[in-house]
N, C-alpha and C positions, 0 to 999 in steps of 0.2 A: 892820355896815353895814345900814341900814334903807331900805325903799322903800315907795312907795304901791302897793297891789295893786288890780286891778280885781275887784270882787266883786258877787255877786248875793245878795240875801236874799229868800227867798220863805216866806210863812207859810201854813200850812193850819190851819183851825180844829181844835183838839184839846181834850179835856177838861183841866181845871185840873190833874188828878192826873198828867198826862203831862209838866208843866212841871217843871224841875229845882228852882228856887227856893233851894237851899242849896249851899254849897260842899262838894265832896268831899275830905275829908282824906286824907292818905297812909295813914293807918291803915286806911281802907276799901279801899285798893289792896293793902296788905300782907296784910290779912285780910278778903277780900271778904265783904260781907253776903250772907245766904242769897238765892240766886237771881240774884245779880249776876255779870256777866262784865266786869270792868273794864279788862282789858288784852288785848293781842294773844293771848297764850297762855291768857287766863282767870285765870291766877295768876302771881305772880312767879317760881315755880319752873319754869314751862314745861312742866308735865306734862300739860296738857290733859285733866285728870280733873275731873269735877263730882261733888259729893256729892248732886245731885238724883237722886231715884229713883222719881218718879211714873210715868215711862215705864220700864218694865222688861220682862222676858221675859214676864210674865203679861198685861201691858196693851198690848204693842207692836202687836198687831193692830188696835187702835183708833187708831193714829196716822195722821193725815191732813193735808193742806195746810190751813192756817188763813188765811194771806194771802201775797201776793206784791207786791214793789215792784221796778219796772224802772227802771234808770239808763239813760236813752234814748241818751245820747251816749257810752256806755262804748266805748272804742276796741278792746277785745278782752275775753276772758273775765276777769271780775273776779277779783282775787287778795285782796280785803279779807276779814279776819275781823271780824264785827260786834262792837261793844262794847255792853253794856247796863247802865245804872245808873239807879236811880230810875224805872224804867218807860220810859226813853228809849233807843233804839237809835241808834248813830252808825256810819255806814258811809262808805266812801270809794271814789273812782275817782281818776284822774289829775287833779290840780289841783282837786278838788272834794270836798265833804263834805256829808252829809245827817244830819239828826236826824229820826227817825221815831218814832211811837208804837209801842212794842214789842208792844202788844196787838193793833194792827190794821194796822200798816204805813202809817199816814197820815203824810204829810210835815208836819213842824213848821217846819223851815227848811232852806235849801240855800245853801251857799257855793260860788262857782265863779270861776275866773280862766282866761284863755286858755292853751292849751298853748304851750309854748316851741318855737320853730322852730330847726332846725340842731343838734339834740342828737345824741349818739352812744350806741349800745348800748341797754340795757334802758330807760333813761329815755326814749328816743325812741319806744319802742313803747307807752308809756302804761300802765306798771305802777305800782300803789300798793297796799300790803298792809294799811293800816289806820291807826288813830288811837290816841292816848293821852288820858286825861283826868286832870285834877286841879283842885281848887278849882272855880272858875267857868269853866274853860278846856277847850277841846279842841285837841289838837296834831296837826298833820299835816305831812309833808314835801311839796315840790313837785318836778316833774320837773327843774327847773333847780338843784336843790340848795339850796333855802331851806327853813327851818323856820318855820312860822307858828303863831300862837295865835289861836283863835276863841272868842268868848263862847258858852258852852253854851246859854244860853236864846235867843239870837238869831242866831248864826252870824256876827256882826260881827267884823271883823278887829281883834284887840288889839295884835299885833305881828308883825313879819316880819324875819327875819335871813337873810342869805346865808352859807351854810356854806362854799361853795367856788365858784370861777369855772367855770360850765358850758362856756365856751369852751375849757377845758383837759380836756374829756371827762368832767367830773364830772356826776353826776345823783344823785337820791335816790328810792328806792322803798319803803323799809321803814317799818314802823310804829314810831314812837318808844316809848321806855320811861321811865316816871316813877320816879325814886329820890329820896325825900325831897322837897326843893323844887326838884330839877333834873329837866330833860328831856333824855334821852340819845338821840342820833340818830346814824346812820351815813350813809355815801355809797355810791352805786353807781358803776360804771365799771370793774369788776374785769377786764374783758377789753379795756379801752380805754386802758390805760397811765396811770391816775391815780396819785397817791401816797396811799395809803389812810390814814384817820384816823377817830377816834371822838370826838364832841364832847358836851359837857354845857352846858346853858343854864339860867339862872334862870327858873323858870316864870313869875314875876311880871312880869319885864321883858324877857326875851330876851337878857339880857347873858351872853356866854360865860363860863363858870366855869373850864373846862379843855379841853385837847385832848390826845389820845394818838395819836401817829403809829404806824401799823402797819408803815411802812417807815421805818427811821431815816435821818437825813440823813448825808451823808458825814462821817466823824469821830466820830459819835455812837456810844455803845455798841450793838452789834448790826450796825453798818455793815460790820464785818469778815466777815459772812456773805453779803455781796453784793460779789463780786469781779468787776468789769466795768463796763459802762456802764449796764446796765439798772436800777441803783438809782434813777436819776432818774424812771423810769416803772414802778416795781415793783408797782403794783396793791395786792394784799391789802386788797380793799374790805370794808366793814363793813355790807352791806345787809340782813342779816337780824337780826330783833329778839333781843336777849340775854335773860339772866335775872339775878335778884338774890336773895342770901341776906340778909334783914334781920337775922338773929341774928348771923351772922358779919360782916355789913356788908362784903360783897364782891360786886362786879359782874362778871358773866362775859359775854364777847361773843365770837362766832365770826368768823373772818376768812377772806378769800378767797385765791384762787390767786396766785401770783406771775406777773409779765409779763416778757418774752412767754411765753405759755402753754406752748408746746411746744418752745421752743429755750432751753436753759439756758447756752449758750456764753458769754454775756455777763453771767451772774449765778451764777458758781460759788460754791458754799457752801450753807448751809441755807436762806438767804433769810428770815430772821426779819422780821416775825412773820406771815408768809403761812401759809395752811392750818393755822391754829392756833386754840386757844382762849386768850384772855387773861383773867386775873383782876386786876381793878383796885380800888384804893381809890376808893369812889364820891364822896368829898369832894374829892380832889385829882386823880384820874385817874392816880396812880402805880401802876406795875406791881407786883402782889404775886407772881405767878408766871405762867408760861405753859407750855403743852404744845403741841408741833408734831406734828400727826398725820402729815403727809407732808413731811419736810424735802426741799428742792430739788424741789418738785413739778414734774413735767414732763407732766401729763396732765390739767390743769384740774380736779383733785380738790379744790376749795375745801372749807373746813370750815364753810360756811354751812348747817349743819344744827343744830337747837336744841341748846344746851348744857343739857340738863335736869337738875334738881336733885331728888335723891331721898334721903330719910332711910329706911334700911332696914338690916336685918341682912345681913351678908355673911360667909360662913364662920363663922357663929355670933356674930359681934361686930356691935353696932350701929355704923353708919358714916354719915357725911355724904358722900354720892356725887354725882358728876357723870357722867351717862350720855349717850352719843351713838352712834348708828349713822352712821359716816362714809361719805362718798361713794367712799372708797378701798377699801371692802369689809369693813372690820373694825368690830366692835362694841366700844366702849370703855367701861370703868368706871374713873373716876379718884377719888381722894380729893380732894374739892373745896376742902379747907383747905390742901393742899400741892401738888397737881397730880401726885402719884405715880400711876402706872399700876397699877391692882390687877387688871384683867382686860382682855384684848384677844383676841378670837376672830373669825375670818371668819364673817360671816352669810350669804354666798353661797358657792356652790362655785367659781365662775370668778374666782379671785384669782391672777393669775399674776406680778405684779410683785414680790411679797414672799412669803417662806416663813413669815413670822409676825412677831411683835413681841417684841423681845428683852427681857431683864430690866431694861435701862436705859430701856426705853420707846421705843427707836428701831426702826424696821422693818428686818427682814433682807432687804435689797433683792436681787432676783435680777438677775444680769447679763443683758443683752440685752433689757430691757424699755423702754428709753428710745426716743423717737422718732428716726427716722432720715430721711435725705433720700429714700430708697427707700420707706419705710413699714415700720413695725414693728407686728405684732398683739400687743396687751396687753389684759388684762381687769382690772377692769371697763372698759366704754366710757366715753367722755367724759361722758355724762349721769350716770354713776356707778352703784354698786350701789344707791344711793338718792340722793335730792336734797333740796331745801329744804323740800318740803311737810311739814306738822306731824306729829310723832310723839306718842305718848301712853303714859302708864304708869298702871296700876291698882294701888293699894295692896292691893285685895282679892284679885286674882289673882297679884300680884307679876310681872306680865308687861308687857314693853315692846312697843309696837305700832308697826310701820314698814312702809312700802311698800319692796319690794326687787325687784331685776331681775337676772337673769343675762344678761350681755351683754359683748361685746368690740368693740374698735374697731382700725382701722388708723391709727396716729399717724405723721404726716409732718411734719418741721420744714424751715423756710426761713429766709431772712435778712431778713425784713421789718423795717423801721425804724419808730419811732413818728411818727405824724402826727396833728395835731389833727383832730377829726371823724371819725376812723377807728378800727376795732378794732386790737388789737396782739397777735394770736395767735402770730405767729412760726411758723406752720405750718397745717396743716389735719388734719381727721380724717374718717374714714367708718366706717360700721358694717362689722365683719368678716363676711363671707359666713356665714350660717347661725347667727349668734350670738344672735339674739333668739328662738329657737324656744321656749324655756321661758317666756317673757313675764314679767309682773309678778305678784308675789303680795303679799298682806297677811301679814306674818310676825309671830308673837308669840314674843318672846325671854325666856327665863328670865334675869333680870339677875345671878343668882348664879353661873351657869355659862356664860352667853353662848350657850347652845344653844337652837335653835328648838323651841318646845313644839308649835305647829301652824302651818299656813299655808293660805291659800286663794287660788285663781287670781283675779285681778282684771283686768278689761278696761281698756284704756287705757294710755297712756304712763307712763313713770316720773315725770314732772312733771304731777301731777294734783291731786286733792283731798288734803287731809291727813286725819287721823283724830282722833276724839273718844272717849274712854272715860268711863262714867258709873257711879255707884253702883248703877244699876239693872241692872248686869251686862251692859252693851251696849257695843258699839264700833260708831260710825257712820262712813261714808266714801261718796265718790262714785266711780262707775265707769261704763263704757260701758252697763251694764245699768240704771243709774239711781242713786237714793240708797238706801243699803243699811244695814241693822243686822245684826250678828252677835253670837252669844253670846261674851262676853269670855273665858270659860274654855275653850271648845272650838272657836270659829270657826264654829259651825253658823249658817247664814243663817236669820234669823227674820222679816225684813220687807224689803220692796223697793218703791220707788215710781219708776215710769218718768218721767223728766224731759226727755229729749232735750237735755240741757245739756251744755256744755263745763266740765270741772272744773279749777280752779286755785286753789281756796281751801278752807281747812280749816273744818269744821262747829264749831258751838258750841251750848251750851244755856243757858237762863235761866229764870227764873220770875217772873211778875207776878200779884199777887192770888191766889196759890195754884195757879196754872196753870203747868205746865212746858211749855216750847217748845224745839224744836230748829231752829236756823236755819243756812243755808248760802248762799253765794254760788255760783250756777250760771249760766254764760253771763254775761248782763248783768242777771240778776235776784237779788234777795234773796228767799229762800223760807223761810217759817216754818211748822213743823209743830206740832201739838198733838193731844191725844187728843179724839176725837169726844164 
């Protein structure tokens, strides 16, 4: 379904070198050119590691702000990760996109359309996590679950498709992912009773190529894992950007929690494919394999954390791995070709719902951890031992970097029924008294053992900035104290810049004309740093 959008295009004078002028082939997405950051994660593997090393432990003290661009009508702290290709940066807010000169922050063009009224959940709050690029197009989702394509040189609307009916509590917040000639995008509404799915569209035309339903229809394979009425509004939303292995030709996408979140009485069973990672054929959308981190999830521990792809030796053998620190408190290493669990270890101390992960990959669930009508204390808290902010992996240190938190909550269930325009939690939660004393840490995990190598105390809540690792031996992140760089091997703080910003977005790095920059969205601003 196509419709006409209201848009604004604004031009600011920029040097000719800042204009794109040529189409970006998928080869430049699969193997980014030096200095480019062409996807939400920087690369298709999702490891948020950059080979740039001009900014390093020896030069970091010369790092200073170069420019700042303010998105004046941003409704809340930005969650966008900037993209940079051909010296042009693309950033987003809800229902708008900007092209900036990556050297100076000067605006080249601006696309905008009005926010949609009457939405539910995250889409109503004005979240947008970024864009995708391919050919002569920029792709973003809108708050009312549309996917649109803009011309890279002008911001003019090329096409507009409706993925789902926003009146049924659907929205869209995530950055799309380009795979070949397809644009893959998911939907939000994972606490509002949607039926989750993942879509792929032709980049040239907007024609839908395939759809994978993350909640099966009654009678379809997998529906037997939904016993009761909740299957009609089972959620399993797909709002965080996935990853792709171009050699194996497999698309990986994380899925959200089942609904109602805290009451499983009307959804007995494992509730596939909620709280899982799904591995799909990118051409057809057919399922290759899946792994469910939390079967019959009762605590809103969605799996919308990056399914990172890592090629590394494990126990002396070279392996193709998928690694994730999950909201349920366990760090997982999977064989990404088969979905087999190779390693699963808790990365926080407060994990009371399961004693471990069995040899079959299923959690060893402890009795008495499920929500009750009176309230049940369980760890982690609903925000998780971690959450969606970006993780990173450095092949130099072989360490995985993640924000973690020791916390617990009181989970209470009720008999709420689904309604359009409302959330569908089926209960409530509150922090358990005294559970947040340990606070949040940046943790470095050895992927071969699952054990922590080091951690540093980080100010702010669990939903904050993500992390970035670089070949300069640095890890960047935002915290209450400002924008920070630590030594990737030891966690020693090397640099800090006070910003007084709220952090909801992951940092990235790029290079233009031989100069490396580090950029991050803080509050309503895009801030770029370079060496003096």
